[in-house]
N, C-alpha and C positions, 0 to 999 in steps of 0.2 A: 415755225417759232415758237420758242419755249415760253410757256405760260406761268411765271413764277410769281409770287406774291411779292408786293412791293417792298416787304422787308428784306426778302433775300437778295432782290435786285440792289437795294442801298447796300448791303453788305459786301456784293460784288462790284461794287464801284470805290470802295477802299483801297487805294494803291500807296505803297511806301514812299517817302521822301528820297531825293537824290542822296542823301548823307545815309540813309538807311539801305539804299541798294549798295554804296561802297563799302558799307560795314559788312553787307551781307557775303560780300565776294571774299571778304578772309575768310571767314569758315571757322579757323583752328588759330588760335594764339593763346599766349602765355602770361598768367599771372605771376609775378614775383612777388612773393612775401618775404620783406626783409627789413630790420629797424632794430629797436632797442629790445623787444622780445626775443630778438635771437641770441641776444646776450644774457637775457635773465632767465631762459628754457621757460617762456611762456608764451600762451596763446592772446590773450587779453592783459594789455600791461595796466598799472593802476594810475600812472600819470605821474608818479612820485620818483620814478627812475632816476639816478644822476647821468647826465650825458657823458661823463667821465668812462662810463662803461662801454660805449660805443668804439670800438677799434678795431676794424677789420683790415690787418696789416697786409692783406695779399688781394684784397678786393680787385677783382678783374669784370667789369660788365661787359667786356667784348667778349670773355669766355661764356657768360650768361648767353649773351646775343648769337654766337656761333652754335650753341648746342640748341637754341630755341629754332633756330634755321633749320639744323640739320635734322631735328623732329618733325619737320614739315610745317611748322607754325610761321606765320604770315606778321606778328606784332608781339610786343610786349607790353603790360601793364604794369606800373611799379607800384608798390604802396608807399606813398611818398609821405604820408602821415597815416598812421593806425590811430586807432582808440585813445592810444596814451598819450598822443597829442606832439611825440617826438618827431621833428621834421628832417627829413633825408638831405634838406637844401638848407642854406644860411639864410633863412627868413628874416626880415628886417623887424617882424612883428612878434618875435618870441625868442626867450634865451635859450628853450628847450629844443635845442637842435644841433646838428652837425658842427656848427661853429664853434661850440663849447665842449668838443669831444677831443680826446687826443690824435685822434685819425688826422691825418697830414697837418697836424698842429692846429687843427681847427680851420683849416684852409680848404679842406674838400668838399664835395658836392655830389652826392649819389645820382641825384636824378640828372645832373649834368654830364656824367659818365654814362650813365643807362642809356640818356637820349642820343647821345652821339656814337655809342657802340651799334644801337640800331640804325642809325642812318648809314654806320659803317658797314652792315650788312644788310641792308635793302629791308629793313623791318619797319613796320610803322611804330610810334610810341604813344603808350596812352597812359594816364595817370588815375591814381585813387588817392582820394582825399577824403578821411572819415571825417562826416558832419559832427559825429559825437567825440568829444575833447575831453579826456578827463584831467587834463592838466590845466588847461587854460582858465583863469579865475573869472573870465567875463562870461563862462559858458553859463547859460539859464537866463541871460539878458540879453536885450537887444543889440549892447555892444558885441556881443560874441558873433552877430550877423556881418557886422563891419568887418570884425575881425578875420572871420572865414572868406568873404568876398577878396580881402586884400591878400590872403594867402593863395586864393584861386587865380587872381590876377596875375601874382609872381609864375605860379607855375604855366599860365597860360600865355604869355608874354616872354618868357626866358628860354624858352627850350625848343623852340620850333613847332612845326607842325603837330598837333595833337589829334591822334584818331578817335579816342575816347576818354571821356570824364566818368569814373566810376564812383557813384555815390552810393555808398553803403547805406543799408536801412538799420543796422543794429544800433541798440540805445538800450543801456542795461543798467540805468539807475535803480537804486532801492526805492523805498517809500519815502525816504528823506532826500532822494537826491535831487540834483539840479534839473529840472526840465526844461529843453530849449525849444522855443517856437521857431521851427527852420524858416527861412525867408527863400523857400525853393524857387518862387517867382523871380526873385532877384539872382538868386544862382544862374538860373537857367538863362536870364536875360543877359548876363553878363558873360556866360561862356557861349552864347550864340553872337554876342558883339565882337568877341574877341576870335573865336575859334569856329567859325560858322559851319564847318564841315565834320566837326567832332561830334559824334553820338554822345549822349548823355544816359546812361545806362541805370538800372535798377530803380533809383529813387528820381527817374528823368523820364522824359516822353518818348524816349526812341527804342530802348531796348529794355525785354521783360525778364525778370528772374523765373528760371522755369520752374521753380518750386523746392527744391532740395538741392541738396549737395553731394550726392551720390552718383551723378554722370547718367541720370536717367531722365527722359523726356516722354512725352504722352504718345499712345499710338496714333492720336489724330492732334498733332502740335499746330493748332492755328497761329496764324500769324495775324487774322483779324480778330480782335476780342472786343468785348464791352469798353468801353471808356474807363469804368472804374478800377480795372485791373491798374490803370498808371495813377499813380500817387500824385503825379502834375495835373492829370486830366478832372481827378476828382477834386482837387483844389481850386480848379478853375472851370468847374461844371457850368453849361450853358442853362438858361433859364428854363428851355425847353427840354432838358434832359431829363429821362425818368428818374424817379429817385434809387439810388443802388442798393442791393440787398443789404441788410444788417450786419452780416458777416461775410466779408470778402474772402474766399480761400484760394491762395496763391496755388495750392496743390490739388484743387479741384481736377477731374480728370478730363469734364469736357468745357473748354474755356471758350468753344466759336461755333460748335455745331448749331445746326437747325433749330434745337428746341431751345438754345440760347437765344440766339438770334431772333427767332419769333417774339421773345419776351419785350422787343422792341426798344431795346436800348441803342444809344449812339456806338459805332462799333469805330474802332480805330485801327491803323496799322501798328502792331506792337509786338514783334517777333521774338523768339526766346531765345537766350543764354543759358547753356548748360555749364555750372563753374564745378569744378571737382579738384582734388589735391592728389598728386602723385605719391604723398605720404597719407598717415593717417590726419596728422594735422597741416596746417597754414605755415606755420614759422619752423623752423629747423630746430630738431630735437636728436641727440645724439642716439637715444633710446629708440627711434624708430628708423634705424640704419638698416634694420632688416625686415622692415614692414611695409616697404615699397608695393605697390600695384602691380601685378603679374603682366608681363607682354599680353598675353591673351585676354586680360581682363581691360588693359588700355586699348587694344583694338576692336573689342566689343565697345566700349565707351564711345569711340570714335566712330564707329557705326550706327551706333543708336543715338546718336545728337547730331553731327554733319549729315549723318545719312538720313535723317527723320525730320528735317526742316527746322533745326537747331544750329547755332554756333556752341563751338565748344572753348571754354577757358579752361587750361590746364595749369594747376599750380605747381612751381617749383620754389624750392625752399634752399636760398644759399647759406652757408653756414657762417661760424663766427670768424674764417678769414676771408669771407667776402666771396666765396667760389661755390660752385655748384659742386658737390662732392661726387666721387667716382662712381658710385652706386647709381645715382640720379642720373648721372651722364648717360651711363651703359644703358639705363631704361629707356631714355630719350630717345637715344641713338638708334637702338633697336626698334623704337616705333617708327621712327623715320623712315628706317631700311624696309619695315614691313609694309609699311604703306607705299613705298615705291614698287615693292613687289606686287601689292593688290591692283594696281593701276599702272603698271609697265606699257601695255600698248593697248589702244581703243581698238577692238577689232570691227567696230561698227564703221568705221572709217571707210570711205569709198564703197559702201553698200549701195543698195538701191530701196528707196523708200517709197510706198504706196499708202494711200488713205482712202476713207471712206467718203471724204469730200473735204473742202475747205471754204473759206470766207470768199475768196476769189484768188486769182493767179499770182498774187503776190505772197500768198501764204501756205503755199504748198508743202507737202511732209518733207521734201528733200530739204527743207531749211533747218531742220533739227540735227543734221549732220555739219553744219557750216560753222565756224567760229564765232561769225558775228551776231552778239547777242540781241541787235534788233532784226536780226531775222528768225522767223518762228513760224509754226504751224497753227492755225487757227483754224477751228473745226466750223466755223459760223454757228448759228443758231437754231437751226432745222433739224438735228440728229440728235435724237434721243441718247443712243450710245456710239458716238463717232469712234474711230479707230485708227490706228496707223500700225504700218507693217514693214517690217525689215527682212529684206533679203540679203545674207553676207556674201552670197556667191559660193560659199561652200561650206560643210561643215567644221565647226570651231569648238574647241572645249570651252564652256562659259559658266560662270557660277555667279554673275552678278550684272545687273544693268543699274546703270544711272540716270534717274531721269531728274529733268530741271523744267518747272513752268516758267511760262514768261510772266512773272509777277508784276513786271511795269502794268500790266491791264488787271491787276487783283488776283487773289486767290479764288481760282472758279473750282478746281476739282475736287469733288467731293469722294469719290471712290473710283478705284481701277482694277483691272486684273490683266496679268502680263501670261502670255501663252506661249509655247513654243510648239513647232509641228514635228510630228513623229509618224513616220510609215503614212503621212496623209491626215494624220489627226491631230486635232491640237489639245494638248495636255497643259494645264494650268502649273505654271513656274512660281508665279509669286501673286500677290493681292494686297491691296492696302487702301487707305482713305485718301487724306491729303497728299499731296505732293510738294507744293510750294517751293522754295528756292533749290532744295533739292531733296531728292528721295531715292536710297539706294535698294534695291532689291536683291536678297542675298538667297541662295535657293543652292541644292546639292548640284554639283558639276555635272552637265551633259553635254554630250555633242549635238549641235543643231545650226541649220542653217537659217531658219525663217521663223521670226517671232512676230507676235503681235499684241501691242498694246489697246486693250478695249477700255475706253472711260465710261465706266458704269453708271457716273452721277456727276453732274455739275449745276454750277448755279445759274450761269447764263450760256455758258459754252467752253470749250476746252482750249487750251493753248499749250504747246510743249516746245520749248526753247532749245533741249538738246537731249538726245538719246546716245548713249554710251554704253558698250557692253566690253566686260573683262573674263 
């Protein structure tokens, strides 16, 4: 029986909510930045733009959705209102919206078209609603919180199921700007009441910003982190919570390792999302038509986020016509095709699995090859370095292994090594720290029949839900 400190045991007991589990399964989804900035060639609008500028004559949200799906993504998040306050739906609470634009004679609704396109293509739909509003005159007063919740209610009730509400933390007022005290508790309560299955990201309690917009996450991307990394949890700190550090750094390299847990902070399940744009900017700019990320870069970003216990939110930018332009479309289709090549056939299927031991007969190693996510290998608590071994039955050329921890029982694994057997000797293929929802081990292609996963360090036990080889 492992004799771990109480603080480690407490961290090991933290598990995801059902909505977080559903979100985690999406892994890769799209950001769509589109709005008045598209027509002013800017990234952050002033709020003084005329709705007359908005006129995407060829807008085709179904085209967006088809490309998103072909790229391997499973959902879309639309910038329904950016910092400029311009609304892509005919909001009852402002005149600064599509209803006063020439597009479709003021009868259009981009949010509706995007939501319907997602449903038609089998994608989940999410909304981005900027809390910061540079147009709304009530901003900086309590009345703005009422305004914001009214707009939230419109988006949450008129467009079907919402998988995510993305609340941006940007707030760029100068010294003389209007500072708004956001009613985060009110926002969260409203979302939970109307769309209980929606995760609330970035300035919410469900999904954490990884700390950069470069497509990079940490070597050890913990899902279990101190409460203070969540703005919502910080606002609702408990009486017995240890005070947070004076400076909270979202880019710190260790967010949940033993040295952090040892400090005695309350730990929460707060997994990471990596957001990055296909282009240099987030909105469309013609000058960036030749500055798209290369396929090799996109593939690396995918592996270093989805394959490193984070989810990937990749941004695309429709142009003034309301279309994803040809270069962007080619880049995204190439990415989707490459991912299909990378993961064409799971060579681990129909293999033989053995292990050092398991909790009991219901948790044997062979469970890792089953599609049922509630069937998994559980090492038990008595083995310091448990292992599972796969025999493929013959030699196959392999350059990556996909590992998934059974996160319903918490994030337990702190270190692992993957070996391959060559001429009767075990050779290291890959090593890492956390596994979490998904860890993809990439290595030089080798012909191998048997591989062994050794769990070098755990918090209480090891659990593996899936083992795949490609």
